[in-house]
C-alpha positions as CSV (number, residue, x, y, z in Angstrom):
1,M,-6.3,68.0,137.5
2,A,-9.2,66.4,139.9
3,A,-8.6,62.6,141.0
4,D,-10.6,60.1,143.2
5,L,-10.4,60.3,146.9
6,I,-10.3,57.5,149.4
7,I,-12.0,58.0,152.0
8,R,-12.6,56.1,155.0
9,C,-16.0,55.2,156.2
10,A,-17.1,56.8,159.5
11,E,-19.4,53.9,160.4
12,C,-17.4,50.8,159.3
13,G,-13.4,52.0,158.8
14,T,-13.8,50.4,155.2
15,D,-12.0,52.4,152.8
16,F,-14.2,53.2,149.4
17,V,-13.6,55.9,146.7
18,C,-15.2,59.0,146.2
19,T,-15.2,59.9,142.5
20,V,-14.9,63.1,140.6
21,A,-18.1,63.2,139.9
22,E,-19.3,62.9,143.3
23,Q,-17.0,65.3,144.3
24,E,-18.5,67.8,141.6
25,T,-21.8,67.2,143.6
26,G,-20.4,68.7,146.6
27,A,-21.6,66.1,148.6
28,R,-18.5,64.3,150.3
29,P,-19.9,61.0,152.0
30,E,-19.1,60.3,155.4
31,R,-20.0,56.7,155.2
32,C,-19.6,54.0,152.5
33,P,-22.2,52.9,149.9
34,M,-23.1,49.8,152.0
35,C,-23.2,51.4,155.6
36,Q,-25.6,54.5,153.6
37,L,-27.7,51.7,152.6
38,L,-27.8,49.5,155.8
39,A,-27.4,52.4,158.5
40,P,-30.3,54.5,159.8
41,L,-30.1,57.6,159.0
42,P,-28.7,60.0,162.3
43,G,-30.7,60.6,164.9
44,R,-32.8,57.3,164.2
45,A,-32.2,53.5,165.1
46,R,-33.5,50.3,163.5
47,G,-35.5,47.1,164.8
48,I,-37.3,44.4,164.4
49,V,-41.0,44.5,165.3
50,K,-41.3,41.4,168.3
51,W,-45.3,42.2,167.9
52,F,-48.5,44.3,167.1
53,S,-51.8,44.2,168.1
54,R,-54.0,45.7,165.7
55,A,-57.2,45.4,167.5
56,R,-55.4,47.2,170.6
57,G,-53.2,49.2,168.1
58,Y,-49.8,48.9,170.3
59,G,-46.8,46.8,170.3
60,F,-43.0,46.4,171.1
61,I,-40.1,46.5,169.1
62,A,-36.9,44.8,169.6
63,P,-34.1,47.6,168.9
64,V,-30.9,46.7,167.5
65,A,-29.3,47.8,171.0
66,G,-30.8,48.4,174.5
67,P,-34.4,47.4,175.8
68,D,-37.5,46.8,173.9
69,L,-39.5,50.0,172.8
70,F,-43.0,50.4,173.4
71,L,-45.2,51.2,169.8
72,H,-48.5,52.7,169.6
73,Q,-50.2,53.3,166.0
74,S,-49.7,56.9,166.8
75,G,-46.1,56.4,166.4
76,L,-46.4,55.1,163.0
77,A,-44.8,57.8,160.3
78,A,-47.7,59.0,157.8
79,G,-49.0,56.7,155.3
80,Q,-47.7,53.5,157.0
81,A,-49.4,50.4,157.4
82,M,-49.6,48.9,160.7
83,P,-46.4,46.6,161.4
84,R,-46.6,42.9,161.9
85,G,-44.3,40.9,164.0
86,G,-40.6,40.0,162.1
87,Q,-41.0,43.1,160.3
88,L,-37.5,45.4,160.0
89,V,-38.3,49.1,160.9
90,E,-36.4,52.3,161.6
91,F,-37.8,54.8,163.9
92,G,-37.0,57.8,166.5
93,M,-37.5,58.0,170.3
94,A,-39.4,59.9,172.5
95,S,-39.7,60.2,176.0
96,S,-43.7,59.4,177.4
97,S,-44.8,59.3,180.9
98,R,-43.9,55.5,180.6
99,G,-40.5,55.8,179.4
100,L,-38.9,55.6,175.8
101,Q,-41.3,54.8,172.7
102,A,-41.0,54.4,169.1
103,V,-42.1,57.3,167.4
104,D,-42.1,58.4,163.0
105,V,-41.7,54.6,162.6
106,I,-41.4,53.2,159.1
107,V,-41.0,49.7,157.7
108,L,-38.4,48.8,155.7
109,E,-39.0,45.3,154.9
110,S,-41.8,42.9,154.6
111,P,-41.0,39.4,154.8
112,A,-43.0,37.2,152.5
113,K,-44.4,35.4,155.8
114,A,-44.2,38.1,158.6
115,P,-46.4,36.4,161.6
116,D,-49.3,38.7,162.6
117,A,-49.5,39.5,166.6
118,V,-50.9,36.9,168.2
119,H,-51.8,39.4,171.1
120,G,-55.4,40.6,169.9
């Protein structure tokens, strides 16, 4: 007879339950439900848009870890509106002639009053 499993989250180390129904789908999660909700997908990162000039088509992201990243409008995921300062974004990173820059950027939240860029 199958039983629920106790699994330790690979992200935060918290124990969580993997139910029999979840096991029957063949998926055994490595991260707890909260980390699945909050953590970026593998190979991606999250950060806050410091500022973005709609007129110039570029700005910067302050990632959770590491130096600020350049964001050009061409780095936005298909169908994404231009971001505003203060918005939470998820992104990949790619090397360019000027160093690392954000690519495939997706806006995750729109604060009620995210400030528009002052730069342009």
